[in-house]
C-alpha positions as CSV (number, residue, x, y, z in Angstrom):
1,M,-23.4,-61.3,76.1
2,I,-23.3,-57.5,75.6
3,T,-26.4,-55.5,75.0
4,V,-25.9,-52.8,72.3
5,K,-28.5,-50.0,72.1
6,C,-28.8,-47.6,69.1
7,F,-30.3,-44.2,69.4
8,A,-31.8,-41.7,67.0
9,R,-30.7,-42.1,63.3
10,Y,-28.3,-45.0,64.2
11,R,-31.4,-47.3,64.6
12,A,-32.2,-47.0,60.9
13,L,-28.5,-46.8,59.8
14,L,-27.5,-50.1,61.6
15,G,-30.9,-51.8,61.3
16,F,-31.6,-52.4,65.0
17,S,-32.5,-50.7,68.3
18,D,-31.3,-53.4,70.7
19,L,-28.9,-56.2,69.9
20,Q,-27.3,-59.0,71.9
21,V,-23.7,-59.8,70.9
22,P,-20.9,-61.9,72.3
23,A,-18.5,-60.1,74.7
24,A,-15.2,-58.6,73.3
25,P,-12.2,-57.3,75.3
26,T,-12.6,-53.7,74.2
27,L,-15.3,-51.5,72.8
28,G,-13.2,-51.0,69.6
29,E,-12.9,-54.8,69.1
30,L,-16.7,-55.1,69.5
31,L,-17.3,-52.4,67.0
32,A,-15.0,-54.1,64.5
33,D,-17.8,-56.6,63.9
34,P,-19.2,-56.3,60.4
35,C,-22.7,-55.5,61.8
36,F,-21.3,-52.1,62.9
37,Q,-19.4,-51.2,59.7
38,A,-21.9,-48.4,58.9
39,L,-21.3,-46.7,62.3
40,P,-19.7,-43.3,61.7
41,K,-16.3,-42.7,63.4
42,D,-17.6,-39.7,65.2
43,A,-20.3,-41.7,67.0
44,L,-20.7,-41.1,70.8
45,L,-20.1,-44.3,72.7
46,A,-21.1,-45.2,76.2
47,V,-20.6,-48.3,78.4
48,N,-23.0,-48.8,81.3
49,Q,-24.3,-45.2,80.8
50,A,-20.9,-43.6,81.0
51,F,-19.2,-42.0,77.9
52,A,-16.3,-44.2,76.7
53,D,-13.8,-44.4,73.9
54,R,-12.9,-47.3,71.7
55,T,-10.2,-48.5,74.1
56,A,-12.6,-49.0,77.0
57,P,-12.8,-52.5,78.3
58,I,-16.1,-54.3,78.2
59,H,-17.3,-57.3,80.0
60,D,-20.1,-59.9,79.8
61,G,-23.4,-58.2,80.9
62,D,-22.4,-54.7,80.0
63,E,-24.6,-52.3,78.0
64,V,-23.2,-50.3,75.1
65,A,-25.0,-47.3,73.7
66,L,-24.3,-45.8,70.2
67,M,-25.5,-42.2,69.8
68,P,-25.0,-39.6,67.1
69,P,-23.0,-36.5,68.0
70,V,-25.2,-33.8,69.5
71,S,-25.3,-30.2,68.4
72,G,-27.3,-27.2,69.6
73,G,-27.4,-23.6,69.7
């Protein structure tokens, strides 16, 4: 199983803060699941607390974080 954590506005957008899902070969394949269809394409993604892109491999027991883009000034 993979643990998916949503941060900030993605909690309300996707309807969960933590979710357990079956493992997938890549982050992109995991995010193709219908429960992630509302996730914006510009979302920041991390696997095991390291930023990753959709081609990143994932394995059973990994933690995936979904975060909105950050801005500041």
